[in-house]
ZALUM-528069 format. One record per residue (C-alpha): residue number from 1; y, x, z; residue in one letter. Coordinates in Angstrom, 3 decimals. Layout:
   n       py       px       pz res
 NUM        Y        X        Z   a
...
! end
This chain:
   n       py       px       pz res
   1  -12.113  -11.523    1.516   m
   2   -9.294  -12.167   -1.224   n
   3   -6.396   -9.575   -1.816   f
   4   -4.262  -11.707    0.056   e
   5   -6.209  -11.540    3.046   e
   6   -7.302   -7.840    2.835   r
   7   -2.992   -7.020    2.585   i
   8   -2.970   -9.518    5.803   d
   9   -5.589   -7.765    7.691   r
  10   -3.694   -4.632    6.901   a
  11   -0.609   -5.555    8.150   i
  12   -2.358   -6.514   11.430   k
  13   -4.006   -3.258   12.065   e
  14    0.072   -1.968   11.441   m
  15    1.305   -3.726   14.070   f
  16   -1.665   -2.537   16.230   k
  17   -0.439    0.896   15.687   i
  18    3.442   -0.175   16.458   g
  19    4.237   -0.718   12.462   y
  20    6.135   -3.384   11.537   k
  21    6.411   -3.265    7.673   p
  22    9.755   -5.648    7.768   h
  23   11.129   -4.674    4.116   i
  24    7.685   -4.560    2.269   f
  25    7.261   -8.674    4.361   m
  26   10.404   -9.491    2.667   d
  27    9.847   -8.418   -0.732   m
  28    6.002  -10.344   -0.070   r
  29    8.251  -13.413    0.816   i
  30   10.541  -12.983   -2.313   e
  31    8.498  -11.766   -4.942   h
  32    4.666  -12.642   -4.478   g
  33    2.030   -9.749   -2.412   t
  34    1.130   -8.353   -5.819   i
  35    4.408   -7.892   -7.544   e
  36    6.066   -6.597   -4.502   a
  37    3.712   -3.690   -4.535   i
  38    4.070   -3.550   -8.236   k
  39    7.571   -2.445   -7.005   r
  40    6.807   -0.307   -4.211   l
  41    4.085    1.641   -6.138   i
  42    6.435    2.093   -9.564   r
  43    9.685    3.197   -7.823   s
  44   10.338    7.083   -7.885   e
  45   11.715    6.727   -4.518   a
  46    8.851    7.371   -1.613   v
  47    9.170    4.270    0.520   q
  48   10.274    4.328    4.664   s
  49    6.984    2.247    5.053   g
  50    4.439    5.056    3.563   f
  51    6.165    7.856    5.110   t
  52    5.821    6.143    8.222   t
  53    2.154    5.978    8.114   l
  54    2.183    9.372    6.840   w
  55    3.595   10.001    9.898   e
  56    1.268    8.239   12.195   k
  57   -1.454    9.448   10.043   k
  58   -2.625    6.332    8.512   r
  59   -2.182    6.241    4.418   l
  60   -5.298    4.689    4.721   d
  61   -3.399    1.186    5.618   l
  62   -0.920    2.002    2.620   s
  63   -0.356   -0.115   -0.706   m
  64   -1.451    2.765   -2.733   e
  65   -5.077    3.517   -1.261   n
  66   -5.311   -0.155   -0.988   i
  67   -5.324   -1.043   -4.462   i
  68   -7.483    1.911   -4.849   q
  69  -10.149   -0.065   -4.139   e
  70  -12.405   -0.930   -6.464   p
  71  -12.482   -5.251   -6.152   e
  72   -9.424   -5.370   -7.265   w
  73   -9.242   -3.241  -10.013   a
  74   -8.786   -6.554  -12.106   d
  75   -5.184   -7.021  -10.154   i
  76   -3.685   -3.528  -10.970   f
  77   -3.318   -1.626  -13.642   t
  78   -5.443    2.045  -14.339   d
  79   -1.614    3.287  -14.300   e
  80   -0.301    1.618  -11.303   d
  81   -3.264    2.799   -9.602   r
  82   -2.736    5.942  -10.869   l
  83    0.579    6.470   -9.655   l
  84   -0.040    5.499   -6.314   a
  85   -3.060    8.129   -6.140   k
  86   -0.596   10.563   -7.106   k
  87    2.343    9.372   -4.340   r
  88   -0.752    9.704   -1.982   l
  89   -2.200   13.100   -3.249   k
  90    1.228   14.468   -3.183   d
  91    0.967   13.980    1.302   y
  92   -2.747   14.621    1.085   n
  93   -4.032   11.871    1.690   f
  94   -7.926   12.333    2.130   v
  95  -10.081    9.964    0.198   f
  96  -13.037    8.342    0.931   d
  97  -16.435    9.784   -1.411   k
! end
């Protein structure tokens, strides 16, 4: 599976739990998947989609979590992953071991 397919799979799961990430999907069309994710992660503001996933107890589907997966290490910088990890920790996300 490539990165685009991984994101598509996460979005399908979001739809299944009743969340449609319209803003992210629009950003993805406008900027491309990777740039859209970088913009979300680098934003100081926590995005509404992230809080929606938190409310649904599904931060595992967040872009912040997905970019932690080792197979995407060459796509995002260490700083990107650290920013994303901090946001997840701020919301008490429990990481897989």
